[in-house]
C-alpha positions as CSV (number, residue, x, y, z in Angstrom):
1,M,-18.9,-0.6,-28.0
2,K,-21.5,2.1,-27.3
3,T,-20.6,4.6,-24.5
4,I,-21.6,7.9,-22.9
5,D,-18.8,10.0,-25.0
6,D,-21.3,9.3,-28.2
7,Y,-23.9,10.8,-26.6
8,N,-25.3,14.4,-25.7
9,F,-27.3,13.9,-22.7
10,S,-28.8,17.6,-22.8
11,G,-32.6,17.8,-21.4
12,K,-32.3,13.8,-21.4
13,K,-32.9,12.1,-17.4
14,A,-30.4,9.3,-17.7
15,L,-30.9,6.4,-15.7
16,V,-27.8,4.8,-14.2
17,P,-27.4,1.7,-11.8
18,L,-24.3,2.3,-9.3
19,D,-22.3,-0.1,-7.5
20,A,-22.5,1.4,-3.7
21,Q,-20.2,-0.8,-0.7
22,F,-22.3,-1.5,2.7
23,Q,-19.6,0.6,4.0
24,I,-18.4,4.2,3.3
25,T,-14.9,3.2,4.1
26,D,-14.4,1.9,1.0
27,D,-15.9,4.0,-1.6
28,T,-14.3,2.5,-4.7
29,R,-17.0,1.6,-6.4
30,I,-19.0,5.0,-6.3
31,R,-16.1,7.0,-6.6
32,A,-15.6,5.1,-9.7
33,A,-18.7,6.2,-11.0
34,I,-18.5,9.9,-10.4
35,P,-17.0,10.7,-13.7
36,T,-19.8,8.9,-15.8
37,I,-22.2,10.8,-13.4
38,K,-20.2,14.7,-14.1
39,K,-20.6,14.0,-18.0
40,I,-24.3,13.8,-18.2
41,L,-24.8,16.5,-15.4
42,K,-22.2,18.4,-17.9
43,D,-24.2,18.1,-20.7
44,G,-27.4,19.3,-19.1
45,G,-28.6,15.9,-18.3
46,A,-30.0,14.3,-15.3
47,V,-29.5,11.7,-13.5
48,I,-31.6,9.0,-11.6
49,L,-29.1,6.4,-9.8
50,M,-30.3,2.9,-8.9
51,S,-28.5,0.9,-6.8
52,H,-28.0,-2.3,-4.3
53,L,-26.9,-2.4,-1.0
54,G,-26.3,-5.0,1.6
55,R,-28.5,-8.4,1.3
56,P,-32.0,-7.7,2.9
57,K,-34.8,-9.8,3.3
58,D,-36.8,-8.7,0.2
59,I,-38.6,-5.9,2.5
60,P,-37.2,-2.3,4.0
61,E,-34.5,-2.7,6.5
62,E,-32.8,1.1,7.7
63,K,-29.5,-0.3,8.1
64,F,-29.4,-1.2,4.1
65,S,-31.4,2.0,3.0
66,L,-29.2,3.8,0.7
67,K,-29.5,7.6,3.1
68,H,-26.9,6.3,4.5
69,I,-24.8,7.1,1.1
70,V,-26.7,10.1,-0.1
71,A,-24.2,13.1,1.6
72,H,-21.2,10.9,0.7
73,V,-22.2,10.7,-2.7
74,S,-23.6,14.7,-2.6
75,E,-20.0,15.7,-1.3
76,L,-18.2,13.6,-4.0
77,L,-20.5,15.3,-7.0
78,G,-20.3,18.4,-4.9
79,I,-24.3,19.1,-5.4
80,P,-27.2,18.0,-3.1
81,V,-28.4,14.5,-4.5
82,K,-32.5,14.1,-3.6
83,F,-33.3,11.0,-2.4
84,A,-36.4,8.9,-3.0
85,T,-37.6,7.1,0.2
86,N,-39.1,4.0,-2.6
87,C,-37.6,3.1,-6.0
88,L,-41.3,2.7,-7.0
89,G,-44.6,4.4,-6.7
90,A,-46.5,7.7,-7.2
91,A,-44.0,10.1,-5.4
92,T,-40.8,8.6,-6.8
93,K,-42.7,8.5,-10.2
94,K,-43.8,12.5,-9.8
95,M,-40.0,13.3,-8.5
96,A,-38.2,11.5,-11.9
97,E,-40.8,13.6,-13.6
98,D,-39.8,16.9,-11.8
99,L,-36.3,16.5,-11.8
100,K,-34.6,19.0,-13.8
101,S,-31.4,19.2,-16.2
102,G,-27.8,19.3,-13.6
103,E,-29.8,17.2,-10.8
104,V,-29.4,14.0,-9.4
105,L,-32.2,12.0,-7.8
106,L,-31.1,8.6,-5.8
107,L,-33.7,5.7,-5.4
108,E,-34.0,3.7,-2.3
109,N,-32.3,0.3,-2.4
110,L,-33.9,-1.6,-4.7
111,R,-33.5,-4.9,-2.9
112,F,-36.4,-4.2,-1.2
113,Y,-38.4,-5.8,-3.8
114,K,-37.9,-9.5,-4.3
115,Q,-38.4,-8.4,-8.2
116,E,-35.3,-7.1,-8.5
117,Q,-33.2,-10.2,-8.1
118,A,-35.4,-12.0,-9.3
119,G,-35.3,-10.0,-12.8
120,T,-39.1,-9.5,-13.0
121,E,-39.8,-7.4,-16.4
122,S,-42.6,-5.2,-14.5
123,F,-40.4,-4.1,-12.4
124,A,-37.6,-3.6,-14.6
125,Q,-40.4,-1.4,-16.3
126,E,-42.3,0.4,-14.1
127,L,-37.9,1.6,-13.3
128,A,-37.4,2.7,-17.2
129,S,-40.0,4.4,-16.9
130,Y,-38.7,6.8,-15.2
131,G,-35.9,7.9,-17.9
132,D,-34.8,9.0,-21.4
133,V,-31.7,6.9,-21.7
134,Y,-30.5,4.2,-20.2
135,V,-26.2,4.3,-19.2
136,N,-25.1,1.1,-17.1
137,D,-22.0,2.1,-15.1
138,A,-22.0,-0.9,-12.5
139,F,-20.0,-3.9,-13.7
140,G,-19.8,-5.0,-9.9
141,T,-23.6,-6.4,-11.0
142,A,-23.2,-7.1,-14.3
143,H,-22.8,-10.4,-13.9
144,R,-26.4,-10.9,-12.3
145,A,-29.5,-10.9,-14.7
146,H,-31.2,-8.5,-12.3
147,A,-34.1,-6.0,-13.2
148,S,-31.7,-3.4,-13.1
149,T,-28.6,-4.6,-14.5
150,A,-30.1,-6.9,-17.2
151,I,-33.9,-6.7,-18.0
152,I,-34.0,-2.9,-18.2
153,A,-32.3,-2.4,-20.9
154,K,-35.1,-3.8,-23.5
155,F,-37.3,-1.3,-22.7
156,F,-34.7,2.0,-24.1
157,T,-33.4,2.8,-27.4
158,N,-31.1,4.5,-26.2
159,K,-28.4,2.3,-23.7
160,M,-24.7,2.7,-23.3
161,F,-21.8,2.1,-21.2
162,G,-21.0,4.3,-18.9
163,Y,-17.2,4.9,-18.1
164,V,-16.7,1.9,-15.8
165,M,-18.0,-0.6,-18.1
166,A,-16.3,0.7,-21.2
167,G,-13.3,1.0,-18.8
168,E,-13.6,-2.8,-17.4
169,L,-14.3,-4.4,-20.9
170,A,-11.5,-2.5,-22.6
171,S,-8.9,-4.2,-19.9
172,I,-9.8,-7.4,-19.8
173,N,-10.5,-7.2,-23.6
174,K,-7.1,-6.3,-24.0
175,V,-5.5,-9.1,-21.4
176,L,-7.4,-11.6,-23.1
177,N,-7.1,-10.5,-26.9
178,H,-4.3,-8.3,-27.4
179,A,-1.9,-9.2,-24.8
180,E,1.9,-8.3,-25.4
181,K,3.5,-11.5,-24.2
182,P,4.6,-13.1,-21.9
183,L,1.1,-13.0,-20.3
184,T,1.2,-14.0,-16.9
185,A,-1.8,-15.0,-14.8
186,I,-1.4,-15.0,-10.8
187,I,-4.2,-16.9,-9.3
188,G,-4.3,-17.3,-5.5
189,G,-7.6,-17.5,-2.9
190,A,-8.0,-20.1,-0.9
191,K,-9.7,-23.0,-3.1
192,V,-9.3,-24.9,-6.4
193,S,-13.2,-24.9,-7.1
194,G,-13.4,-21.5,-7.4
195,K,-11.2,-20.8,-10.2
196,I,-11.4,-24.1,-12.3
197,L,-13.0,-22.4,-15.2
198,I,-10.7,-18.9,-15.2
199,I,-7.9,-21.0,-14.8
200,T,-9.1,-23.5,-17.7
201,K,-10.2,-20.3,-20.0
202,L,-6.9,-18.5,-19.2
203,L,-4.7,-21.4,-20.3
204,D,-5.4,-21.2,-24.2
205,K,-4.3,-17.5,-23.7
206,I,-1.4,-17.2,-21.2
207,N,2.1,-18.0,-21.0
208,H,3.0,-18.7,-17.4
209,L,0.4,-19.3,-14.2
210,I,1.4,-18.7,-11.0
211,I,-0.7,-20.1,-8.1
212,G,-0.9,-18.8,-4.7
213,G,-3.0,-19.1,-1.3
214,G,-4.8,-21.8,0.0
215,M,-5.2,-23.4,-3.4
216,A,-1.5,-24.2,-3.9
217,Y,-1.9,-27.2,-1.0
218,T,-4.4,-29.0,-3.6
219,F,-1.9,-28.9,-6.6
220,V,0.7,-29.7,-3.8
221,K,-0.7,-32.7,-2.8
222,A,-1.6,-33.4,-6.0
223,Q,1.5,-33.7,-6.8
224,G,2.6,-36.1,-3.9
225,G,3.4,-33.8,-1.5
226,N,2.1,-33.8,2.9
227,V,0.7,-30.9,3.8
228,G,0.0,-31.0,6.9
229,S,-3.3,-29.8,8.3
230,S,-3.0,-27.0,5.3
231,L,-6.7,-26.1,3.5
232,V,-7.0,-29.0,0.7
233,E,-9.7,-30.2,-1.5
234,D,-9.9,-33.9,-1.8
235,D,-12.0,-34.3,-3.9
236,K,-10.7,-31.8,-6.2
237,L,-7.0,-33.5,-6.7
238,D,-7.8,-35.3,-10.1
239,I,-9.3,-31.4,-11.5
240,A,-5.6,-30.1,-10.4
241,K,-3.8,-33.4,-12.0
242,N,-5.7,-32.4,-14.8
243,I,-4.8,-28.6,-15.1
244,L,-0.9,-29.6,-14.5
245,A,-1.5,-31.8,-17.6
246,E,-3.0,-29.4,-19.9
247,A,-0.6,-27.3,-18.9
248,K,2.4,-29.1,-19.9
249,K,0.4,-29.6,-23.1
250,K,-0.3,-26.2,-24.0
251,N,3.2,-25.2,-23.5
252,V,2.2,-22.9,-20.4
253,Q,4.3,-22.8,-17.5
254,I,2.6,-23.6,-14.4
255,H,4.6,-21.9,-11.0
256,I,3.6,-23.9,-7.7
257,P,5.1,-22.5,-4.5
258,E,8.7,-24.1,-3.1
259,D,8.3,-23.2,0.4
260,T,5.8,-22.0,2.8
261,I,5.5,-20.3,5.9
262,I,3.8,-22.6,8.6
263,A,1.8,-22.0,11.7
264,D,0.4,-24.5,14.5
265,T,-2.8,-22.5,14.7
266,F,-5.0,-20.2,12.3
267,S,-3.7,-16.9,14.2
268,N,-1.8,-14.3,13.3
269,E,-0.1,-15.5,17.3
270,A,0.3,-18.5,16.2
271,N,4.1,-20.5,16.7
272,I,5.6,-20.0,13.0
273,K,8.4,-21.1,10.6
274,Q,9.2,-21.8,7.0
275,C,9.9,-25.1,5.3
276,D,9.3,-26.9,2.0
277,I,6.0,-26.9,0.5
278,K,5.7,-30.6,0.1
279,N,6.7,-31.3,3.5
280,I,4.7,-29.5,6.5
281,P,4.4,-31.2,9.4
282,D,1.5,-32.9,10.4
283,G,-0.7,-30.3,12.8
284,W,1.0,-27.6,10.8
285,L,-0.7,-25.2,8.4
286,G,0.6,-23.2,5.5
287,L,-0.4,-19.6,5.8
288,D,1.5,-17.8,3.2
289,I,4.6,-18.1,0.3
290,G,8.3,-18.3,1.6
291,S,11.1,-16.0,1.0
292,E,12.1,-18.8,-2.4
293,T,8.9,-18.7,-3.5
294,I,9.0,-14.8,-3.7
295,K,11.7,-14.5,-5.8
296,K,11.2,-17.3,-8.3
297,Y,7.4,-15.3,-8.8
298,E,9.4,-12.3,-8.9
299,V,11.4,-13.1,-11.6
300,V,8.8,-14.5,-13.5
301,I,6.7,-11.3,-13.2
302,A,9.5,-9.3,-14.0
303,Q,10.0,-10.9,-17.7
304,S,6.2,-10.4,-18.1
305,K,4.9,-7.7,-20.3
306,T,0.7,-8.6,-19.3
307,I,0.2,-9.4,-15.6
308,M,-3.3,-10.2,-14.7
309,W,-3.7,-11.0,-10.7
310,N,-6.8,-12.3,-9.0
311,G,-6.4,-13.9,-5.4
312,P,-3.9,-12.9,-2.9
313,M,-0.6,-15.8,-2.0
314,G,-1.7,-16.1,1.5
315,V,-3.8,-14.8,5.1
316,F,-2.7,-11.1,3.7
317,E,-5.3,-10.0,6.3
318,M,-2.7,-11.0,9.4
319,S,0.5,-9.5,9.5
320,N,2.6,-12.2,10.0
321,F,1.2,-14.3,6.9
322,E,1.1,-11.2,4.3
323,K,4.6,-11.1,3.2
324,G,4.0,-12.7,0.4
325,T,1.0,-10.8,-1.0
326,K,2.7,-7.5,-0.7
327,A,5.5,-8.5,-2.7
328,I,3.7,-9.7,-5.1
329,A,1.9,-6.8,-5.4
330,E,5.2,-4.6,-5.2
331,A,6.5,-6.7,-8.1
332,I,3.6,-6.3,-10.3
333,V,4.1,-2.5,-9.4
334,K,7.9,-2.4,-10.9
335,A,6.7,-4.8,-14.0
336,T,4.0,-2.1,-14.5
337,E,6.9,0.9,-14.3
338,K,9.1,-1.0,-16.8
339,G,6.2,-1.0,-19.3
340,A,4.2,-4.5,-18.4
341,Y,0.3,-3.5,-18.7
342,S,-1.3,-5.0,-15.2
343,L,-5.2,-5.7,-14.8
344,I,-5.9,-6.4,-10.7
345,G,-9.3,-8.0,-10.4
346,G,-10.8,-9.7,-7.9
347,G,-11.9,-9.0,-4.4
348,D,-9.1,-9.5,-2.3
349,S,-6.5,-8.6,-4.8
350,V,-8.2,-5.4,-5.0
351,A,-8.2,-4.8,-0.9
352,A,-4.9,-6.0,-1.1
353,I,-3.3,-3.5,-3.6
354,N,-5.4,-1.0,-2.4
355,K,-4.0,-1.9,1.3
356,Y,-0.7,-1.0,0.1
357,K,-1.2,2.0,-1.4
358,L,-0.2,0.6,-4.6
359,A,-3.8,1.3,-7.0
360,D,-2.4,4.3,-8.7
361,K,1.1,2.0,-9.7
362,V,-0.9,0.1,-11.7
363,S,-2.4,-0.1,-15.0
364,Y,-5.6,-1.4,-14.4
365,V,-7.7,-2.1,-10.8
366,S,-11.0,-3.5,-11.7
367,T,-14.3,-2.8,-9.5
368,G,-16.0,-6.2,-10.3
369,G,-14.8,-9.4,-8.6
370,G,-17.7,-12.0,-9.4
371,A,-18.0,-9.9,-12.6
372,L,-14.5,-10.0,-14.3
373,L,-14.3,-13.7,-13.5
374,E,-17.4,-14.5,-14.9
375,Y,-16.6,-12.6,-18.3
376,I,-13.6,-14.2,-18.5
377,E,-15.4,-17.4,-18.4
378,S,-18.3,-17.1,-20.5
379,G,-16.7,-14.2,-22.6
380,T,-20.1,-11.7,-21.7
381,L,-22.4,-10.7,-18.9
382,P,-26.2,-10.4,-19.0
383,G,-25.5,-6.7,-17.9
384,V,-23.7,-6.1,-21.1
385,S,-24.9,-8.4,-23.8
386,A,-28.3,-6.1,-22.8
387,V,-26.6,-2.8,-23.6
388,E,-24.7,-4.3,-26.6
389,E,-28.1,-5.8,-27.9
């Protein structure tokens, strides 16, 4: 794996895709890329940053302009960041040409051009003309074959991963291929359909699979339980049964909630109570795992040497239904303190670990939601293979 530690950027202009969030209040991805940018600058190089923001309709939209993050990136780097009001054109090319060692230039939102998401080669080639070396540090978009994160790499002889990309790949590889056993995967979230491939892939690797979130009710119904008005994918009941059968064949212990916190409406102000997850009354819906399930899951996590968590245990955004997710996060922290390796991945899991201010107490927090899942499912990503080729 070629990373920026293998290269001296002195006198070079590095083109770097950057993951940016729409709200500066969550600057996790931007902050994660700062060490990569600083390494290039310290070597005596210059940095040209490219990024996406929001979902503009292939035309400039003021609310999606990257000018809104210039001040914040400047503050994080400790130097003024220059801004190109267009990612293409003669004026932008001139700004790139005039960029001096130690300076940073941020290009306007690439998604103002439909060619970015289409992966148009000529668009990628023009972007590539701005720099001497390509450093991909945008893991969060590495699963898309966009012009700036995959196609562009073919125009560079010198191309490599930044610290974020290298860290993500090393962490996933550790969990999938070099994990100390027992290896436990904790999979939550709303639907089974979004996690079928990752669960199927993980069954060949893991010892324990903990199920939580809305998807648990599909598994419970598949086993004959009454789940009331809980979220269920009736067209995925057979898939849930197949997963259970496959896990048994592969000697993977699947842990499904025994009890649940139910509500009479989907609201934090609803009437709530705890009950057996297989006997939820009609008109009630499950929104979190119950106290007995929490105890059971805590025991499994405590005995694990490697843990991967993707997806919450309930509707943790509501205070009355966050207990399960918070307890799992705290259990992972305790296991990590005792020597377990813990990987937190997926937008909601990362949001939860950040909400409870526990991110610095686990082994690795992935910056890529969909990218992490797709990497586990397929073994590579367009943005990864483009650099490795």
